[in-house]
C-alpha positions in Angstrom: -7.8 54.3 61.1 -4.5 53.2 59.9 -5.0 49.8 58.6 -1.9 48.0 60.2 0.3 46.3 58.4 -1.6 47.1 55.0 -1.0 51.1 56.1 -4.3 51.1 53.4 -7.1 53.2 55.5 -10.0 50.3 57.6 -7.0 47.7 55.9 -8.5 45.6 58.5 -12.1 46.2 58.2 -11.7 45.6 54.7 -9.5 42.0 54.6 -12.3 41.1 57.2 -14.4 41.4 54.9 -13.3 39.9 51.5 -12.5 37.1 54.4 -16.2 36.6 55.1 -17.6 37.1 51.1 -14.9 34.2 50.4 -16.1 32.1 53.3 -19.4 30.3 54.4 -20.1 31.8 58.1 -23.4 34.0 56.6 -23.1 35.6 60.2 -19.3 36.7 59.6 -20.6 37.7 56.5 -23.3 39.9 57.6 -21.3 41.0 60.9 -18.5 41.9 58.4 -21.3 43.8 56.0 -22.1 46.3 59.1 -18.5 46.8 60.1 -17.3 48.1 56.4 -21.0 50.4 56.2 -19.6 51.8 59.7 -16.2 51.8 58.7 -16.4 53.8 55.4 -19.7 55.2 55.0 -22.6 53.9 52.5 -21.3 54.9 49.2 -17.9 54.2 49.2 -19.2 50.1 50.8 -20.8 50.0 47.5 -17.8 50.2 45.9 -16.3 48.1 48.3 -19.0 45.8 47.6 -18.3 46.1 43.0 -14.4 45.9 43.6 -14.3 42.9 45.7 -17.0 41.7 42.9 -14.7 42.5 40.1 -12.0 41.0 41.0 -13.9 37.5 41.9 -15.0 38.2 38.4 -12.0 38.6 36.6 -10.2 35.2 38.5 -13.5 33.8 37.7 -13.1 34.6 34.0 -9.4 33.9 34.1 -10.8 30.2 34.8 -13.1 29.6 32.6 -11.1 30.5 30.0 -7.8 28.2 30.3 -5.7 30.4 31.8 -2.7 28.1 33.4 -3.5 27.4 36.8 -0.3 29.0 38.9 1.9 26.2 40.5 0.8 27.0 43.8 -3.1 26.4 43.0 -2.4 23.3 41.1 -0.6 22.0 44.3 -3.2 23.4 46.8 -6.3 22.5 44.2 -4.9 19.3 43.1 -6.5 16.0 45.1 -9.6 18.4 44.3 -8.9 18.7 41.0 -8.9 14.7 40.9 -11.8 14.3 42.7 -13.9 16.0 40.6 -12.4 15.2 37.1 -11.7 18.7 36.4 -7.9 17.8 34.6 -9.5 15.6 32.3 -11.7 18.1 30.5 -10.6 19.9 28.0 -8.4 22.7 27.7 -9.1 26.0 26.0 
């Protein structure tokens, strides 16, 4: 199976899974998990979950340690940061 634009085997299934992990639709997450397991098998499913978790952790670590926001992220989160007063917190 070709991942379409991604040129990655099972790319469409993997992108769906990542979107579901980062989203809030539990039914879609269950369906996406099943689709990944069916497409790549149980061992690669575990590797896929570990990879998604690792990338998520790296981003949280960078954000938590005070690495500056990229301009695009700063623009997209300006109202949220203002609402919660996040910009007033001390930086690392």
